[in-house]
C-alpha positions as CSV (number, residue, x, y, z in Angstrom):
1,X,100.4,220.0,-74.5
2,X,103.3,217.8,-75.7
3,X,107.0,218.5,-75.7
4,X,108.9,216.4,-78.2
5,X,112.2,216.4,-80.1
6,X,113.1,215.3,-83.6
7,X,116.4,215.1,-85.5
8,X,117.1,218.3,-87.4
9,X,119.8,218.9,-90.0
10,X,122.6,219.0,-87.5
11,X,121.1,218.4,-84.1
12,X,117.9,217.7,-82.2
13,X,115.0,220.2,-82.5
14,X,112.8,220.5,-79.4
15,X,109.3,221.8,-79.9
16,X,106.1,222.1,-77.9
17,X,102.7,221.2,-79.4
18,X,99.5,222.6,-77.9
19,X,96.3,220.8,-78.7
20,X,92.6,221.7,-78.1
21,X,90.4,219.4,-76.0
22,X,89.2,218.0,-79.3
23,X,92.7,217.1,-80.4
24,X,93.3,219.9,-83.0
25,X,96.6,221.7,-83.1
26,X,96.3,225.1,-81.4
27,X,100.0,225.9,-82.0
28,X,103.5,224.7,-82.2
29,X,106.6,226.5,-80.8
30,X,110.2,225.7,-81.5
31,X,111.9,225.6,-78.2
32,X,115.5,224.8,-79.1
33,X,117.1,224.6,-82.5
34,X,120.8,225.1,-83.1
35,X,120.4,225.7,-86.9
36,X,121.3,229.3,-87.3
37,X,119.2,230.0,-90.4
38,X,116.3,227.8,-89.7
39,X,113.0,229.0,-91.1
40,X,111.1,226.5,-88.9
41,X,110.9,229.3,-86.3
42,X,108.8,231.5,-88.7
43,X,105.2,231.9,-87.5
44,X,103.9,231.4,-91.1
45,X,105.5,228.0,-91.4
46,X,104.3,226.9,-88.0
47,X,100.8,228.1,-88.7
48,X,100.4,225.4,-91.3
49,X,99.8,222.9,-88.5
50,X,97.0,224.9,-86.8
51,X,93.6,223.1,-86.8
52,X,95.0,219.8,-87.9
53,X,93.8,216.6,-86.2
54,X,94.9,213.0,-86.2
55,X,94.5,211.7,-89.8
56,X,94.3,215.2,-91.3
57,X,98.1,215.6,-91.9
58,X,100.2,213.7,-94.4
59,X,104.0,213.4,-94.4
60,X,104.2,214.8,-97.9
61,X,102.2,217.7,-99.5
62,X,100.4,219.2,-96.5
63,X,103.3,221.1,-94.9
64,X,105.8,223.1,-97.0
65,X,109.4,221.7,-97.0
66,X,111.9,224.4,-96.4
67,X,115.0,224.4,-98.6
68,X,118.1,224.2,-96.5
69,X,116.2,222.7,-93.5
70,X,114.4,220.0,-95.3
71,X,115.2,217.4,-92.6
72,X,114.0,219.7,-89.8
73,X,110.7,220.5,-91.5
74,X,110.1,216.9,-92.5
75,X,110.9,215.5,-89.1
76,X,108.8,218.1,-87.2
77,X,105.9,217.2,-89.5
78,X,106.4,213.5,-88.7
79,X,106.7,214.4,-85.0
80,X,103.4,216.3,-85.0
81,X,101.7,213.3,-86.8
82,X,103.1,211.0,-84.1
83,X,101.9,213.3,-81.3
84,X,98.4,213.6,-82.9
85,X,98.2,209.8,-83.1
86,X,99.3,209.5,-79.5
87,X,96.6,212.0,-78.4
88,X,94.0,210.1,-80.4
89,X,95.0,206.7,-79.0
90,X,95.6,207.6,-75.4
91,X,93.7,210.8,-74.5
92,X,90.9,211.3,-76.9
93,X,88.5,208.9,-75.2
94,X,88.6,211.1,-72.0
95,X,88.4,214.5,-73.9
96,X,85.2,216.5,-73.7
97,X,83.2,216.3,-76.9
98,X,81.9,219.4,-78.6
């Protein structure tokens, strides 16, 4: 599990990213976000990340941008890409295969 933060529309957005032993996204949870009407908290939006691994997620086109919180959704996507790459580079060699 990773905890990270990215810049949202007005302030930092803190999120937790849970990965399987094989490096696939199990879930993402928005921990702190001061944007009052942010749809990034919606389970359907966060579910778009489930099952993605390093190299299987693009900055544009794979995750829906949300009107009004475009920066938050874009930056969370970039953060997840960064965390997946970190897992692949640092931890994947020690992960159980299967």
